[in-house]
All heavy atoms as a GROMACS GRO file, in nm:
protein
  621
    1MET      N    1   0.723   0.335   3.334
    1MET     CA    2   0.759   0.200   3.370
    1MET      C    3   0.653   0.143   3.464
    1MET      O    4   0.614   0.208   3.560
    1MET     CB    5   0.896   0.198   3.439
    1MET     CG    6   1.012   0.244   3.352
    1MET     SD    7   1.046   0.134   3.214
    1MET     CE    8   1.133   0.004   3.295
    2PHE      N    9   0.604   0.026   3.435
    2PHE     CA   10   0.508  -0.045   3.518
    2PHE      C   11   0.560  -0.185   3.541
    2PHE      O   12   0.576  -0.262   3.446
    2PHE     CB   13   0.370  -0.050   3.451
    2PHE     CG   14   0.309   0.086   3.435
    2PHE    CD1   15   0.326   0.158   3.318
    2PHE    CD2   16   0.237   0.143   3.538
    2PHE    CE1   17   0.272   0.284   3.303
    2PHE    CE2   18   0.182   0.269   3.525
    2PHE     CZ   19   0.199   0.339   3.407
    3ASN      N   20   0.590  -0.213   3.666
    3ASN     CA   21   0.642  -0.344   3.703
    3ASN      C   22   0.763  -0.383   3.618
    3ASN      O   23   0.776  -0.496   3.572
    3ASN     CB   24   0.532  -0.450   3.692
    3ASN     CG   25   0.565  -0.577   3.769
    3ASN    OD1   26   0.636  -0.572   3.867
    3ASN    ND2   27   0.511  -0.688   3.723
    4GLY      N   28   0.849  -0.284   3.592
    4GLY     CA   29   0.970  -0.308   3.515
    4GLY      C   30   0.952  -0.310   3.365
    4GLY      O   31   1.044  -0.342   3.290
    5ILE      N   32   0.832  -0.278   3.318
    5ILE     CA   33   0.803  -0.280   3.173
    5ILE      C   34   0.777  -0.138   3.127
    5ILE      O   35   0.694  -0.067   3.184
    5ILE     CB   36   0.680  -0.369   3.144
    5ILE    CG1   37   0.710  -0.513   3.184
    5ILE    CG2   38   0.642  -0.360   2.996
    5ILE    CD1   39   0.590  -0.604   3.179
    6ASP      N   40   0.845  -0.096   3.021
    6ASP     CA   41   0.823   0.035   2.961
    6ASP      C   42   0.692   0.026   2.882
    6ASP      O   43   0.681  -0.049   2.785
    6ASP     CB   44   0.940   0.070   2.869
    6ASP     CG   45   0.929   0.206   2.805
    6ASP    OD1   46   0.818   0.249   2.770
    6ASP    OD2   47   1.034   0.271   2.788
    7ALA      N   48   0.592   0.102   2.923
    7ALA     CA   49   0.460   0.094   2.860
    7ALA      C   50   0.464   0.132   2.713
    7ALA      O   51   0.393   0.074   2.631
    7ALA     CB   52   0.362   0.185   2.934
    8PHE      N   53   0.550   0.227   2.676
    8PHE     CA   54   0.558   0.268   2.536
    8PHE      C   55   0.621   0.158   2.451
    8PHE      O   56   0.579   0.134   2.337
    8PHE     CB   57   0.636   0.398   2.523
    8PHE     CG   58   0.569   0.514   2.592
    8PHE    CD1   59   0.637   0.590   2.685
    8PHE    CD2   60   0.437   0.546   2.566
    8PHE    CE1   61   0.576   0.697   2.750
    8PHE    CE2   62   0.374   0.652   2.630
    8PHE     CZ   63   0.444   0.727   2.722
    9VAL      N   64   0.722   0.092   2.504
    9VAL     CA   65   0.784  -0.021   2.433
    9VAL      C   66   0.680  -0.132   2.415
    9VAL      O   67   0.669  -0.192   2.308
    9VAL     CB   68   0.909  -0.072   2.508
    9VAL    CG1   69   0.957  -0.205   2.450
    9VAL    CG2   70   1.020   0.033   2.503
   10TRP      N   71   0.601  -0.159   2.520
   10TRP     CA   72   0.498  -0.261   2.512
   10TRP      C   73   0.399  -0.230   2.400
   10TRP      O   74   0.361  -0.319   2.324
   10TRP     CB   75   0.426  -0.274   2.647
   10TRP     CG   76   0.322  -0.380   2.649
   10TRP    CD1   77   0.339  -0.512   2.681
   10TRP    CD2   78   0.183  -0.365   2.616
   10TRP    NE1   79   0.219  -0.579   2.671
   10TRP    CE2   80   0.122  -0.491   2.632
   10TRP    CE3   81   0.105  -0.258   2.576
   10TRP    CZ2   82  -0.013  -0.512   2.608
   10TRP    CZ3   83  -0.029  -0.279   2.553
   10TRP    CH2   84  -0.087  -0.405   2.569
   11LEU      N   85   0.356  -0.103   2.391
   11LEU     CA   86   0.262  -0.064   2.285
   11LEU      C   87   0.318  -0.096   2.148
   11LEU      O   88   0.248  -0.147   2.061
   11LEU     CB   89   0.230   0.085   2.294
   11LEU     CG   90   0.125   0.128   2.394
   11LEU    CD1   91   0.115   0.280   2.398
   11LEU    CD2   92  -0.010   0.067   2.363
   12THR      N   93   0.444  -0.063   2.128
   12THR     CA   94   0.508  -0.090   1.998
   12THR      C   95   0.516  -0.239   1.970
   12THR      O   96   0.479  -0.284   1.862
   12THR     CB   97   0.649  -0.028   1.994
   12THR    OG1   98   0.638   0.113   2.014
   12THR    CG2   99   0.717  -0.055   1.861
   13GLN      N  100   0.561  -0.314   2.067
   13GLN     CA  101   0.577  -0.458   2.047
   13GLN      C  102   0.444  -0.527   2.021
   13GLN      O  103   0.438  -0.623   1.944
   13GLN     CB  104   0.646  -0.520   2.169
   13GLN     CG  105   0.790  -0.479   2.181
   13GLN     CD  106   0.857  -0.533   2.306
   13GLN    OE1  107   0.792  -0.585   2.396
   13GLN    NE2  108   0.988  -0.520   2.312
   14MET      N  109   0.337  -0.480   2.082
   14MET     CA  110   0.207  -0.544   2.066
   14MET      C  111   0.131  -0.498   1.942
   14MET      O  112   0.046  -0.571   1.892
   14MET     CB  113   0.121  -0.517   2.190
   14MET     CG  114   0.174  -0.580   2.317
   14MET     SD  115   0.189  -0.759   2.309
   14MET     CE  116   0.017  -0.806   2.302
   15ASN      N  117   0.160  -0.379   1.892
   15ASN     CA  118   0.077  -0.321   1.785
   15ASN      C  119   0.148  -0.298   1.653
   15ASN      O  120   0.082  -0.265   1.555
   15ASN     CB  121   0.018  -0.188   1.834
   15ASN     CG  122  -0.083  -0.208   1.944
   15ASN    OD1  123  -0.194  -0.254   1.919
   15ASN    ND2  124  -0.045  -0.177   2.067
   16VAL      N  125   0.278  -0.314   1.648
   16VAL     CA  126   0.352  -0.290   1.524
   16VAL      C  127   0.415  -0.421   1.478
   16VAL      O  128   0.491  -0.483   1.553
   16VAL     CB  129   0.462  -0.184   1.545
   16VAL    CG1  130   0.543  -0.164   1.419
   16VAL    CG2  131   0.401  -0.053   1.590
   17GLN      N  132   0.383  -0.461   1.357
   17GLN     CA  133   0.441  -0.583   1.302
   17GLN      C  134   0.593  -0.566   1.297
   17GLN      O  135   0.642  -0.470   1.238
   17GLN     CB  136   0.384  -0.612   1.164
   17GLN     CG  137   0.431  -0.742   1.104
   17GLN     CD  138   0.365  -0.768   0.970
   17GLN    OE1  139   0.283  -0.691   0.922
   17GLN    NE2  140   0.402  -0.877   0.909
   18GLY      N  141   0.666  -0.655   1.359
   18GLY     CA  142   0.812  -0.646   1.364
   18GLY      C  143   0.863  -0.545   1.465
   18GLY      O  144   0.981  -0.516   1.470
   19GLY      N  145   0.773  -0.491   1.547
   19GLY     CA  146   0.810  -0.389   1.643
   19GLY      C  147   0.912  -0.435   1.746
   19GLY      O  148   0.995  -0.358   1.792
   20SER      N  149   0.906  -0.562   1.784
   20SER     CA  150   0.999  -0.613   1.884
   20SER      C  151   1.141  -0.626   1.830
   20SER      O  152   1.235  -0.644   1.906
   20SER     CB  153   0.950  -0.747   1.940
   20SER     OG  154   0.937  -0.840   1.835
   21GLU      N  155   1.156  -0.617   1.698
   21GLU     CA  156   1.289  -0.626   1.637
   21GLU      C  157   1.358  -0.490   1.627
   21GLU      O  158   1.476  -0.483   1.595
   21GLU     CB  159   1.278  -0.688   1.497
   21GLU     CG  160   1.221  -0.830   1.501
   21GLU     CD  161   1.185  -0.882   1.364
   21GLU    OE1  162   1.225  -0.819   1.262
   21GLU    OE2  163   1.117  -0.985   1.356
   22LEU      N  164   1.286  -0.383   1.656
   22LEU     CA  165   1.342  -0.248   1.648
   22LEU      C  166   1.430  -0.219   1.769
   22LEU      O  167   1.417  -0.283   1.874
   22LEU     CB  168   1.229  -0.145   1.643
   22LEU     CG  169   1.134  -0.154   1.524
   22LEU    CD1  170   1.016  -0.059   1.545
   22LEU    CD2  171   1.207  -0.121   1.396
   23ASP      N  172   1.517  -0.119   1.755
   23ASP     CA  173   1.599  -0.072   1.866
   23ASP      C  174   1.508  -0.027   1.980
   23ASP      O  175   1.404   0.036   1.955
   23ASP     CB  176   1.686   0.044   1.815
   23ASP     CG  177   1.774   0.100   1.923
   23ASP    OD1  178   1.883   0.047   1.943
   23ASP    OD2  179   1.732   0.199   1.987
   24PRO      N  180   1.543  -0.056   2.105
   24PRO     CA  181   1.456  -0.018   2.218
   24PRO      C  182   1.424   0.132   2.224
   24PRO      O  183   1.312   0.168   2.261
   24PRO     CB  184   1.537  -0.061   2.341
   24PRO     CG  185   1.622  -0.173   2.291
   24PRO     CD  186   1.656  -0.136   2.150
   25LEU      N  187   1.517   0.218   2.187
   25LEU     CA  188   1.491   0.362   2.188
   25LEU      C  189   1.385   0.398   2.084
   25LEU      O  190   1.296   0.478   2.109
   25LEU     CB  191   1.619   0.442   2.163
   25LEU     CG  192   1.606   0.593   2.168
   25LEU    CD1  193   1.555   0.639   2.304
   25LEU    CD2  194   1.741   0.658   2.139
   26ILE      N  195   1.392   0.335   1.967
   26ILE     CA  196   1.292   0.358   1.862
   26ILE      C  197   1.156   0.302   1.907
   26ILE      O  198   1.053   0.365   1.886
   26ILE     CB  199   1.337   0.295   1.729
   26ILE    CG1  200   1.460   0.371   1.677
   26ILE    CG2  201   1.225   0.295   1.627
   26ILE    CD1  202   1.525   0.310   1.556
   27GLN      N  203   1.157   0.186   1.972
   27GLN     CA  204   1.033   0.130   2.024
   27GLN      C  205   0.967   0.227   2.122
   27GLN      O  206   0.846   0.248   2.118
   27GLN     CB  207   1.059  -0.002   2.097
   27GLN     CG  208   1.097  -0.116   2.008
   27GLN     CD  209   1.121  -0.243   2.087
   27GLN    OE1  210   1.065  -0.264   2.193
   27GLN    NE2  211   1.206  -0.330   2.034
   28HIS      N  212   1.047   0.287   2.209
   28HIS     CA  213   0.995   0.381   2.308
   28HIS      C  214   0.935   0.504   2.240
   28HIS      O  215   0.824   0.545   2.272
   28HIS     CB  216   1.107   0.423   2.404
   28HIS     CG  217   1.063   0.519   2.510
   28HIS    ND1  218   1.002   0.478   2.625
   28HIS    CD2  219   1.070   0.653   2.516
   28HIS    CE1  220   0.973   0.584   2.699
   28HIS    NE2  221   1.014   0.692   2.635
   29ARG      N  222   1.008   0.562   2.146
   29ARG     CA  223   0.959   0.682   2.077
   29ARG      C  224   0.834   0.653   1.996
   29ARG      O  225   0.739   0.732   1.995
   29ARG     CB  226   1.068   0.739   1.987
   29ARG     CG  227   1.181   0.801   2.065
   29ARG     CD  228   1.287   0.855   1.973
   29ARG     NE  229   1.393   0.916   2.051
   29ARG     CZ  230   1.510   0.951   2.000
   29ARG    NH1  231   1.535   0.931   1.873
   29ARG    NH2  232   1.602   1.005   2.077
   30LEU      N  233   0.832   0.542   1.927
   30LEU     CA  234   0.716   0.503   1.848
   30LEU      C  235   0.596   0.476   1.939
   30LEU      O  236   0.483   0.515   1.909
   30LEU     CB  237   0.748   0.380   1.764
   30LEU     CG  238   0.641   0.328   1.670
   30LEU    CD1  239   0.594   0.436   1.575
   30LEU    CD2  240   0.694   0.209   1.593
   31GLY      N  241   0.621   0.414   2.053
   31GLY     CA  242   0.516   0.389   2.150
   31GLY      C  243   0.451   0.516   2.201
   31GLY      O  244   0.331   0.521   2.224
   32LYS      N  245   0.531   0.622   2.217
   32LYS     CA  246   0.476   0.751   2.260
   32LYS      C  247   0.377   0.804   2.156
   32LYS      O  248   0.272   0.858   2.190
   32LYS     CB  249   0.587   0.853   2.282
   32LYS     CG  250   0.660   0.836   2.412
   32LYS     CD  251   0.761   0.948   2.428
   32LYS     CE  252   0.823   0.946   2.565
   32LYS     NZ  253   0.918   1.055   2.584
   33GLU      N  254   0.413   0.791   2.029
   33GLU     CA  255   0.322   0.834   1.923
   33GLU      C  256   0.195   0.748   1.921
   33GLU      O  257   0.084   0.799   1.906
   33GLU     CB  258   0.390   0.826   1.787
   33GLU     CG  259   0.492   0.934   1.763
   33GLU     CD  260   0.542   0.933   1.621
   33GLU    OE1  261   0.459   0.919   1.529
   33GLU    OE2  262   0.664   0.947   1.602
   34LEU      N  263   0.212   0.619   1.936
   34LEU     CA  264   0.098   0.529   1.935
   34LEU      C  265   0.002   0.558   2.050
   34LEU      O  266  -0.119   0.541   2.036
   34LEU     CB  267   0.145   0.383   1.944
   34LEU     CG  268   0.217   0.328   1.823
   34LEU    CD1  269   0.273   0.191   1.853
   34LEU    CD2  270   0.125   0.322   1.703
   35PHE      N  271   0.055   0.603   2.163
   35PHE     CA  272  -0.029   0.630   2.279
   35PHE      C  273  -0.134   0.735   2.248
   35PHE      O  274  -0.246   0.728   2.299
   35PHE     CB  275   0.056   0.674   2.398
   35PHE     CG  276  -0.026   0.702   2.521
   35PHE    CD1  277  -0.084   0.599   2.591
   35PHE    CD2  278  -0.047   0.831   2.564
   35PHE    CE1  279  -0.161   0.623   2.703
   35PHE    CE2  280  -0.124   0.857   2.677
   35PHE     CZ  281  -0.181   0.753   2.747
   36LEU      N  282  -0.104   0.829   2.162
   36LEU     CA  283  -0.202   0.932   2.125
   36LEU      C  284  -0.323   0.871   2.056
   36LEU      O  285  -0.431   0.927   2.059
   36LEU     CB  286  -0.138   1.038   2.036
   36LEU     CG  287  -0.028   1.121   2.101
   36LEU    CD1  288   0.034   1.214   1.998
   36LEU    CD2  289  -0.083   1.199   2.219
   37TYR      N  290  -0.304   0.756   1.994
   37TYR     CA  291  -0.412   0.687   1.922
   37TYR      C  292  -0.453   0.560   1.997
   37TYR      O  293  -0.504   0.466   1.940
   37TYR     CB  294  -0.368   0.653   1.780
   37TYR     CG  295  -0.319   0.775   1.708
   37TYR    CD1  296  -0.183   0.799   1.692
   37TYR    CD2  297  -0.408   0.870   1.660
   37TYR    CE1  298  -0.138   0.913   1.628
   37TYR    CE2  299  -0.365   0.985   1.597
   37TYR     CZ  300  -0.229   1.005   1.582
   37TYR     OH  301  -0.186   1.118   1.521
   38ASN      N  302  -0.430   0.560   2.127
   38ASN     CA  303  -0.447   0.443   2.213
   38ASN      C  304  -0.580   0.372   2.192
   38ASN      O  305  -0.585   0.250   2.184
   38ASN     CB  306  -0.433   0.488   2.358
   38ASN     CG  307  -0.408   0.375   2.455
   38ASN    OD1  308  -0.332   0.285   2.426
   38ASN    ND2  309  -0.473   0.380   2.568
   39LYS      N  310  -0.687   0.446   2.184
   39LYS     CA  311  -0.822   0.387   2.174
   39LYS      C  312  -0.840   0.310   2.042
   39LYS      O  313  -0.921   0.220   2.033
   39LYS     CB  314  -0.926   0.497   2.186
   39LYS     CG  315  -1.067   0.447   2.198
   39LYS     CD  316  -1.162   0.561   2.220
   39LYS     CE  317  -1.305   0.511   2.226
   39LYS     NZ  318  -1.399   0.621   2.239
   40LEU      N  319  -0.764   0.346   1.940
   40LEU     CA  320  -0.780   0.285   1.808
   40LEU      C  321  -0.687   0.167   1.783
   40LEU      O  322  -0.694   0.104   1.679
   40LEU     CB  323  -0.758   0.391   1.700
   40LEU     CG  324  -0.850   0.513   1.709
   40LEU    CD1  325  -0.811   0.616   1.604
   40LEU    CD2  326  -0.995   0.472   1.692
   41LEU      N  327  -0.599   0.137   1.879
   41LEU     CA  328  -0.504   0.028   1.862
   41LEU      C  329  -0.568  -0.107   1.890
   41LEU      O  330  -0.664  -0.117   1.966
   41LEU     CB  331  -0.386   0.048   1.957
   41LEU     CG  332  -0.301   0.172   1.935
   41LEU    CD1  333  -0.195   0.182   2.045
   41LEU    CD2  334  -0.236   0.169   1.799
   42ARG      N  335  -0.512  -0.209   1.831
   42ARG     CA  336  -0.562  -0.344   1.858
   42ARG      C  337  -0.540  -0.379   2.006
   42ARG      O  338  -0.625  -0.440   2.070
   42ARG     CB  339  -0.491  -0.445   1.769
   42ARG     CG  340  -0.539  -0.585   1.791
   42ARG     CD  341  -0.484  -0.681   1.691
   42ARG     NE  342  -0.538  -0.813   1.720
   42ARG     CZ  343  -0.483  -0.924   1.680
   42ARG    NH1  344  -0.373  -0.920   1.608
   42ARG    NH2  345  -0.536  -1.039   1.709
   43PHE      N  346  -0.425  -0.343   2.059
   43PHE     CA  347  -0.392  -0.365   2.200
   43PHE      C  348  -0.358  -0.231   2.264
   43PHE      O  349  -0.242  -0.194   2.274
   43PHE     CB  350  -0.275  -0.463   2.215
   43PHE     CG  351  -0.303  -0.599   2.158
   43PHE    CD1  352  -0.250  -0.638   2.037
   43PHE    CD2  353  -0.384  -0.688   2.227
   43PHE    CE1  354  -0.276  -0.763   1.986
   43PHE    CE2  355  -0.412  -0.814   2.176
   43PHE     CZ  356  -0.357  -0.852   2.054
   44PRO      N  357  -0.460  -0.154   2.306
   44PRO     CA  358  -0.433  -0.024   2.367
   44PRO      C  359  -0.378  -0.039   2.508
   44PRO      O  360  -0.391  -0.145   2.571
   44PRO     CB  361  -0.571   0.042   2.369
   44PRO     CG  362  -0.667  -0.071   2.374
   44PRO     CD  363  -0.603  -0.183   2.296
   45LEU      N  364  -0.318   0.067   2.556
   45LEU     CA  365  -0.266   0.070   2.693
   45LEU      C  366  -0.384   0.083   2.789
   45LEU      O  367  -0.466   0.174   2.776
   45LEU     CB  368  -0.171   0.188   2.709
   45LEU     CG  369  -0.094   0.196   2.840
   45LEU    CD1  370  -0.009   0.072   2.860
   45LEU    CD2  371  -0.008   0.320   2.840
   46LYS      N  372  -0.395  -0.010   2.881
   46LYS     CA  373  -0.502  -0.009   2.980
   46LYS      C  374  -0.438  -0.020   3.118
   46LYS      O  375  -0.364  -0.113   3.143
   46LYS     CB  376  -0.597  -0.126   2.958
   46LYS     CG  377  -0.663  -0.126   2.821
   46LYS     CD  378  -0.750  -0.248   2.805
   46LYS     CE  379  -0.815  -0.254   2.670
   46LYS     NZ  380  -0.908  -0.368   2.658
   47LEU      N  381  -0.468   0.075   3.205
   47LEU     CA  382  -0.409   0.076   3.338
   47LEU      C  383  -0.517   0.052   3.442
   47LEU      O  384  -0.627   0.106   3.433
   47LEU     CB  385  -0.339   0.209   3.364
   47LEU     CG  386  -0.232   0.249   3.263
   47LEU    CD1  387  -0.177   0.385   3.297
   47LEU    CD2  388  -0.123   0.146   3.258
   48SER      N  389  -0.485  -0.026   3.542
   48SER     CA  390  -0.580  -0.055   3.648
   48SER      C  391  -0.504  -0.077   3.779
   48SER      O  392  -0.392  -0.128   3.779
   48SER     CB  393  -0.660  -0.182   3.614
   48SER     OG  394  -0.742  -0.218   3.723
   49THR      N  395  -0.566  -0.039   3.888
   49THR     CA  396  -0.507  -0.064   4.019
   49THR      C  397  -0.557  -0.196   4.077
   49THR      O  398  -0.511  -0.237   4.182
   49THR     CB  399  -0.540   0.051   4.116
   49THR    OG1  400  -0.681   0.066   4.124
   49THR    CG2  401  -0.476   0.180   4.070
   50ASN      N  402  -0.647  -0.261   4.007
   50ASN     CA  403  -0.702  -0.388   4.052
   50ASN      C  404  -0.619  -0.503   3.994
   50ASN      O  405  -0.622  -0.527   3.874
   50ASN     CB  406  -0.848  -0.402   4.008
   50ASN     CG  407  -0.911  -0.531   4.056
   50ASN    OD1  408  -0.846  -0.619   4.110
   50ASN    ND2  409  -1.042  -0.541   4.035
   51PRO      N  410  -0.546  -0.577   4.078
   51PRO     CA  411  -0.462  -0.686   4.027
   51PRO      C  412  -0.541  -0.801   3.967
   51PRO      O  413  -0.485  -0.884   3.896
   51PRO     CB  414  -0.384  -0.732   4.151
   51PRO     CG  415  -0.464  -0.689   4.267
   51PRO     CD  416  -0.539  -0.566   4.224
   52ASP      N  417  -0.672  -0.807   3.992
   52ASP     CA  418  -0.755  -0.914   3.936
   52ASP      C  419  -0.819  -0.879   3.802
   52ASP      O  420  -0.887  -0.962   3.743
   52ASP     CB  421  -0.863  -0.953   4.037
   52ASP     CG  422  -0.804  -1.009   4.165
   52ASP    OD1  423  -0.702  -1.080   4.157
   52ASP    OD2  424  -0.860  -0.981   4.273
   53ASP      N  425  -0.799  -0.756   3.756
   53ASP     CA  426  -0.856  -0.716   3.627
   53ASP      C  427  -0.796  -0.798   3.513
   53ASP      O  428  -0.679  -0.832   3.515
   53ASP     CB  429  -0.830  -0.568   3.599
   53ASP     CG  430  -0.939  -0.478   3.652
   53ASP    OD1  431  -1.042  -0.530   3.697
   53ASP    OD2  432  -0.920  -0.356   3.649
   54LEU      N  433  -0.879  -0.826   3.415
   54LEU     CA  434  -0.832  -0.892   3.293
   54LEU      C  435  -0.820  -0.787   3.182
   54LEU      O  436  -0.896  -0.690   3.180
   54LEU     CB  437  -0.930  -1.001   3.250
   54LEU     CG  438  -0.949  -1.114   3.351
   54LEU    CD1  439  -1.059  -1.209   3.303
   54LEU    CD2  440  -0.820  -1.188   3.373
   55TYR      N  441  -0.729  -0.806   3.091
   55TYR     CA  442  -0.705  -0.707   2.986
   55TYR      C  443  -0.833  -0.674   2.909
   55TYR      O  444  -0.866  -0.558   2.889
   55TYR     CB  445  -0.598  -0.759   2.888
   55TYR     CG  446  -0.564  -0.659   2.780
   55TYR    CD1  447  -0.473  -0.558   2.804
   55TYR    CD2  448  -0.626  -0.665   2.656
   55TYR    CE1  449  -0.442  -0.465   2.706
   55TYR    CE2  450  -0.597  -0.572   2.558
   55TYR     CZ  451  -0.504  -0.472   2.584
   55TYR     OH  452  -0.476  -0.379   2.487
   56ASP      N  453  -0.907  -0.775   2.868
   56ASP     CA  454  -1.027  -0.752   2.786
   56ASP      C  455  -1.140  -0.684   2.862
   56ASP      O  456  -1.229  -0.626   2.802
   56ASP     CB  457  -1.078  -0.883   2.726
   56ASP     CG  458  -0.984  -0.936   2.619
   56ASP    OD1  459  -0.912  -0.856   2.558
   56ASP    OD2  460  -0.984  -1.058   2.598
   57ASP      N  461  -1.137  -0.691   2.994
   57ASP     CA  462  -1.243  -0.630   3.076
   57ASP      C  463  -1.214  -0.486   3.113
   57ASP      O  464  -1.300  -0.417   3.166
   57ASP     CB  465  -1.264  -0.711   3.204
   57ASP     CG  466  -1.316  -0.851   3.176
   57ASP    OD1  467  -1.374  -0.872   3.066
   57ASP    OD2  468  -1.298  -0.939   3.261
   58SER      N  469  -1.093  -0.438   3.087
   58SER     CA  470  -1.054  -0.302   3.125
   58SER      C  471  -1.071  -0.207   3.008
   58SER      O  472  -1.056  -0.245   2.892
   58SER     CB  473  -0.908  -0.299   3.170
   58SER     OG  474  -0.890  -0.382   3.281
   59GLU      N  475  -1.103  -0.082   3.040
   59GLU     CA  476  -1.116   0.022   2.939
   59GLU      C  477  -0.978   0.084   2.912
   59GLU      O  478  -0.892   0.085   2.999
   59GLU     CB  479  -1.210   0.131   2.988
   59GLU     CG  480  -1.355   0.088   2.993
   59GLU     CD  481  -1.414   0.066   2.855
   59GLU    OE1  482  -1.386   0.146   2.764
   59GLU    OE2  483  -1.487  -0.032   2.838
   60PRO      N  484  -0.957   0.141   2.792
   60PRO     CA  485  -0.833   0.216   2.767
   60PRO      C  486  -0.822   0.333   2.864
   60PRO      O  487  -0.921   0.376   2.922
   60PRO     CB  488  -0.849   0.266   2.623
   60PRO     CG  489  -0.947   0.173   2.562
   60PRO     CD  490  -1.041   0.134   2.673
   61THR      N  491  -0.701   0.384   2.880
   61THR     CA  492  -0.679   0.494   2.973
   61THR      C  493  -0.769   0.612   2.939
   61THR      O  494  -0.802   0.636   2.823
   61THR     CB  495  -0.532   0.542   2.966
   61THR    OG1  496  -0.504   0.580   2.833
   61THR    CG2  497  -0.437   0.434   3.012
   62SER      N  498  -0.811   0.686   3.041
   62SER     CA  499  -0.903   0.797   3.019
   62SER      C  500  -0.838   0.906   2.934
   62SER      O  501  -0.904   0.971   2.855
   62SER     CB  502  -0.950   0.854   3.152
   62SER     OG  503  -0.842   0.900   3.228
   63TYR      N  504  -0.707   0.927   2.949
   63TYR     CA  505  -0.639   1.028   2.867
   63TYR      C  506  -0.651   0.993   2.720
   63TYR      O  507  -0.681   1.076   2.637
   63TYR     CB  508  -0.491   1.037   2.907
   63TYR     CG  509  -0.412   1.126   2.814
   63TYR    CD1  510  -0.415   1.264   2.830
   63TYR    CD2  511  -0.337   1.073   2.710
   63TYR    CE1  512  -0.344   1.348   2.745
   63TYR    CE2  513  -0.267   1.156   2.624
   63TYR     CZ  514  -0.270   1.292   2.642
   63TYR     OH  515  -0.201   1.373   2.556
   64ALA      N  516  -0.631   0.867   2.688
   64ALA     CA  517  -0.639   0.825   2.548
   64ALA      C  518  -0.780   0.840   2.494
   64ALA      O  519  -0.800   0.875   2.379
   64ALA     CB  520  -0.592   0.681   2.534
   65LYS      N  521  -0.880   0.815   2.576
   65LYS     CA  522  -1.018   0.832   2.531
   65LYS      C  523  -1.045   0.977   2.492
   65LYS      O  524  -1.114   1.004   2.394
   65LYS     CB  525  -1.115   0.793   2.642
   65LYS     CG  526  -1.134   0.647   2.660
   65LYS     CD  527  -1.239   0.626   2.768
   65LYS     CE  528  -1.269   0.483   2.790
   65LYS     NZ  529  -1.370   0.463   2.893
   66LYS      N  530  -0.988   1.070   2.567
   66LYS     CA  531  -1.011   1.213   2.541
   66LYS      C  532  -0.935   1.262   2.419
   66LYS      O  533  -0.976   1.356   2.353
   66LYS     CB  534  -0.968   1.295   2.663
   66LYS     CG  535  -1.054   1.274   2.784
   66LYS     CD  536  -1.000   1.352   2.902
   66LYS     CE  537  -1.074   1.313   3.029
   66LYS     NZ  538  -1.013   1.370   3.148
   67THR      N  539  -0.821   1.199   2.388
   67THR     CA  540  -0.736   1.250   2.281
   67THR      C  541  -0.741   1.166   2.154
   67THR      O  542  -0.680   1.201   2.055
   67THR     CB  543  -0.589   1.258   2.327
   67THR    OG1  544  -0.546   1.127   2.365
   67THR    CG2  545  -0.573   1.354   2.442
   68ALA      N  546  -0.813   1.054   2.155
   68ALA     CA  547  -0.817   0.966   2.038
   68ALA      C  548  -0.874   1.039   1.918
   68ALA      O  549  -0.969   1.114   1.926
   68ALA     CB  550  -0.899   0.842   2.068
   69LYS      N  551  -0.814   1.019   1.804
   69LYS     CA  552  -0.861   1.075   1.678
   69LYS      C  553  -0.825   0.978   1.568
   69LYS      O  554  -0.756   0.881   1.590
   69LYS     CB  555  -0.799   1.213   1.656
   69LYS     CG  556  -0.649   1.214   1.665
   69LYS     CD  557  -0.596   1.355   1.663
   69LYS     CE  558  -0.447   1.350   1.694
   69LYS     NZ  559  -0.395   1.472   1.745
   70GLU      N  560  -0.872   1.005   1.450
   70GLU     CA  561  -0.845   0.915   1.340
   70GLU      C  562  -0.697   0.914   1.308
   70GLU      O  563  -0.634   1.019   1.301
   70GLU     CB  564  -0.922   0.961   1.216
   70GLU     CG  565  -0.969   0.846   1.133
   70GLU     CD  566  -1.060   0.892   1.023
   70GLU    OE1  567  -1.165   0.952   1.054
   70GLU    OE2  568  -1.024   0.869   0.908
   71MET      N  569  -0.640   0.796   1.292
   71MET     CA  570  -0.497   0.786   1.265
   71MET      C  571  -0.466   0.837   1.126
   71MET      O  572  -0.529   0.795   1.028
   71MET     CB  573  -0.450   0.641   1.279
   71MET     CG  574  -0.457   0.588   1.420
   71MET     SD  575  -0.401   0.420   1.434
   71MET     CE  576  -0.225   0.447   1.443
   72PRO      N  577  -0.367   0.925   1.111
   72PRO     CA  578  -0.332   0.976   0.978
   72PRO      C  579  -0.252   0.875   0.897
   72PRO      O  580  -0.238   0.888   0.777
   72PRO     CB  581  -0.248   1.098   1.010
   72PRO     CG  582  -0.189   1.069   1.144
   72PRO     CD  583  -0.293   0.986   1.217
   73TYR      N  584  -0.198   0.773   0.962
   73TYR     CA  585  -0.122   0.670   0.893
   73TYR      C  586  -0.131   0.541   0.974
   73TYR      O  587  -0.171   0.542   1.089
   73TYR     CB  588   0.024   0.711   0.875
   73TYR     CG  589   0.084   0.773   0.998
   73TYR    CD1  590   0.136   0.696   1.100
   73TYR    CD2  591   0.086   0.912   1.014
   73TYR    CE1  592   0.191   0.753   1.213
   73TYR    CE2  593   0.141   0.969   1.128
   73TYR     CZ  594   0.192   0.889   1.227
   73TYR     OH  595   0.246   0.947   1.339
   74VAL      N  596  -0.095   0.432   0.912
   74VAL     CA  597  -0.105   0.302   0.978
   74VAL      C  598   0.034   0.240   0.983
   74VAL      O  599   0.106   0.241   0.885
   74VAL     CB  600  -0.200   0.208   0.901
   74VAL    CG1  601  -0.204   0.071   0.966
   74VAL    CG2  602  -0.338   0.268   0.895
   75TYR      N  603   0.071   0.189   1.100
   75TYR     CA  604   0.199   0.119   1.114
   75TYR      C  605   0.181  -0.026   1.076
   75TYR      O  606   0.092  -0.092   1.123
   75TYR     CB  607   0.247   0.128   1.260
   75TYR     CG  608   0.277   0.267   1.306
   75TYR    CD1  609   0.185   0.338   1.381
   75TYR    CD2  610   0.397   0.327   1.273
   75TYR    CE1  611   0.213   0.466   1.424
   75TYR    CE2  612   0.424   0.456   1.316
   75TYR     CZ  613   0.333   0.525   1.391
   75TYR     OH  614   0.361   0.650   1.433
   76THR      N  615   0.268  -0.074   0.988
   76THR     CA  616   0.267  -0.217   0.954
   76THR      C  617   0.406  -0.269   0.948
   76THR      O  618   0.502  -0.197   0.936
   76THR     CB  619   0.197  -0.242   0.819
   76THR    OG1  620   0.263  -0.167   0.717
   76THR    CG2  621   0.051  -0.205   0.824
   0.00000   0.00000   0.00000
């Protein structure tokens, strides 16, 4: 949770067509899977301690950079 927002739910809502219409528990679980492919997502999870950072100027999380691999399937 970041500022009251579940990061995994956010990943699903931003990267899966119709993702915001899914049950919140499914959004959370799907978001966990998407996090493994964070670097390859259109809107990857990016964390920063700088409140002035802009989304496009921040790099994806370092964990995701280390674990990113080719996606075996595509969510649509």
